[in-house]
ROMI-397829 format. One line per field, with one value per residue (C-alpha): residue number from 0; x, y, z. Coordinates in pm, whole numbers, m for minus. Layout:
# residues N
nr [NUM | ...] .
X [X | ...] .
Y [Y | ...] .
Z [Z | ...] .
This chain:
# residues 139
nr [0 | 1 | 2 | 3 | 4 | 5 | 6 | 7 | 8 | 9 | 10 | 11 | 12 | 13 | 14 | 15 | 16 | 17 | 18 | 19 | 20 | 21 | 22 | 23 | 24 | 25 | 26 | 27 | 28 | 29 | 30 | 31 | 32 | 33 | 34 | 35 | 36 | 37 | 38 | 39 | 40 | 41 | 42 | 43 | 44 | 45 | 46 | 47 | 48 | 49 | 50 | 51 | 52 | 53 | 54 | 55 | 56 | 57 | 58 | 59 | 60 | 61 | 62 | 63 | 64 | 65 | 66 | 67 | 68 | 69 | 70 | 71 | 72 | 73 | 74 | 75 | 76 | 77 | 78 | 79 | 80 | 81 | 82 | 83 | 84 | 85 | 86 | 87 | 88 | 89 | 90 | 91 | 92 | 93 | 94 | 95 | 96 | 97 | 98 | 99 | 100 | 101 | 102 | 103 | 104 | 105 | 106 | 107 | 108 | 109 | 110 | 111 | 112 | 113 | 114 | 115 | 116 | 117 | 118 | 119 | 120 | 121 | 122 | 123 | 124 | 125 | 126 | 127 | 128 | 129 | 130 | 131 | 132 | 133 | 134 | 135 | 136 | 137 | 138] .
X [m369 | m252 | m336 | m77 | m57 | m383 | m222 | m455 | m417 | m251 | m545 | m871 | m918 | m1265 | m1425 | m1812 | m2028 | m2349 | m2392 | m2306 | m2373 | m2082 | m1944 | m2234 | m2005 | m2052 | m2423 | m2401 | m2071 | m1928 | m2266 | m2152 | m2280 | m2115 | m2187 | m1973 | m1888 | m1830 | m1526 | m1555 | m1481 | m1092 | m1032 | m1048 | m786 | m446 | m206 | m30 | m290 | m220 | m400 | m541 | m795 | m916 | m1179 | m1398 | m1740 | m1969 | m2326 | m2561 | m2809 | m2703 | m2824 | m2504 | m2248 | m2234 | m1883 | m1764 | m1448 | m1300 | m1190 | m954 | m819 | m768 | m911 | m700 | m842 | m1098 | m848 | m1028 | m891 | m1030 | m899 | m1231 | m1350 | m1604 | m1751 | m1891 | m2093 | m2119 | m2526 | m2817 | m3006 | m3358 | m3322 | m3055 | m3006 | m2817 | m2794 | m2829 | m2536 | m2298 | m2035 | m1660 | m1412 | m1142 | m931 | m744 | m585 | m581 | m365 | m203 | m425 | m336 | m455 | m592 | m565 | m925 | m1299 | m1328 | m1001 | m1133 | m1429 | m1301 | m1060 | m1303 | m1443 | m1175 | m1108 | m1494 | m1434 | m1082 | m1267 | m1571 | m1345 | m1135 | m1418 | m1543 | m1227] .
Y [m8268 | m8487 | m8306 | m8287 | m8423 | m8290 | m7994 | m7939 | m7555 | m7481 | m7261 | m7237 | m6974 | m6772 | m6552 | m6451 | m6222 | m6281 | m6455 | m6262 | m6376 | m6433 | m6462 | m6694 | m7010 | m7226 | m7383 | m7274 | m7331 | m7642 | m7760 | m7719 | m7400 | m7137 | m6931 | m6657 | m6383 | m6059 | m5879 | m5735 | m6070 | m6109 | m5844 | m6072 | m6340 | m6337 | m6115 | m6421 | m6652 | m6822 | m6815 | m7200 | m7502 | m7499 | m7712 | m7702 | m7565 | m7356 | m7188 | m7054 | m6823 | m7077 | m7361 | m7585 | m7669 | m7825 | m7991 | m7717 | m7712 | m7346 | m7176 | m6846 | m6657 | m6552 | m6856 | m6882 | m7086 | m6763 | m6451 | m6334 | m5977 | m5967 | m6222 | m6415 | m6667 | m6865 | m7196 | m7492 | m7657 | m7984 | m8010 | m8025 | m7662 | m7613 | m7311 | m7057 | m6859 | m6473 | m6233 | m6550 | m6467 | m6731 | m6830 | m6995 | m7211 | m7296 | m7623 | m7786 | m7704 | m7882 | m7716 | m7412 | m7227 | m7361 | m7342 | m7615 | m7696 | m7749 | m7678 | m8055 | m8120 | m7819 | m7979 | m8329 | m8153 | m7984 | m8355 | m8456 | m8152 | m8279 | m8619 | m8534 | m8296 | m8515 | m8763 | m8563 | m8368 | m8705 | m8824] .
Z [2962 | 3254 | 3578 | 3874 | 4216 | 4433 | 4639 | 4959 | 5067 | 5402 | 5501 | 5342 | 5124 | 5185 | 4911 | 4851 | 4617 | 4451 | 4180 | 3834 | 3456 | 3291 | 2995 | 2901 | 2823 | 3105 | 3070 | 2637 | 2508 | 2788 | 2944 | 3255 | 3400 | 3655 | 3940 | 3863 | 4149 | 4077 | 3972 | 4319 | 4504 | 4339 | 4614 | 4786 | 4787 | 4905 | 4756 | 4659 | 4503 | 4190 | 3907 | 3816 | 3901 | 4264 | 4452 | 4804 | 4880 | 4764 | 4939 | 4779 | 5017 | 5292 | 5200 | 5146 | 5164 | 4775 | 4598 | 4371 | 4156 | 4049 | 3797 | 3939 | 3630 | 3300 | 3067 | 2807 | 2560 | 2555 | 2529 | 2864 | 2923 | 3292 | 3591 | 3702 | 3955 | 3814 | 4065 | 3951 | 4211 | 4208 | 4244 | 4042 | 4079 | 3948 | 3814 | 3817 | 4051 | 3972 | 4279 | 4538 | 4795 | 4667 | 4970 | 4841 | 5128 | 4854 | 5037 | 4720 | 4449 | 4091 | 3870 | 3756 | 3390 | 3065 | 2691 | 2501 | 2182 | 2078 | 2272 | 2282 | 2513 | 2709 | 2817 | 2905 | 3119 | 3337 | 3322 | 3467 | 3703 | 3823 | 3881 | 4101 | 4339 | 4362 | 4495 | 4716 | 4862 | 4968 | 5152] .
């Protein structure tokens, strides 16, 4: 899948919550761990916030900031029944940090949600989004 041009948000979007267990796909199925926010964190998003792939900054229990890329939406490949916020932090952590307070500042948009024909194509796309996010955040 070809990414659309990166769009910087006019105003950063902030949200926070305790890291919760997600569907268990990030680390196990995709090899790309996520620090999932609880469902009520979605209420912090602006009413007109589009689903898609975004990037920005995160802190965990006050440590950071760490670069991050996040999916906000339904994850059509997995046919989710609920909308989620699933950030992947571009930092190596020594262990899981379920229950930690995570704060996100979303500063840019990469693409709308999309479905994929295979798990391999989804993983390839996520790795490209990680590269693109890292590059944008280093500017």
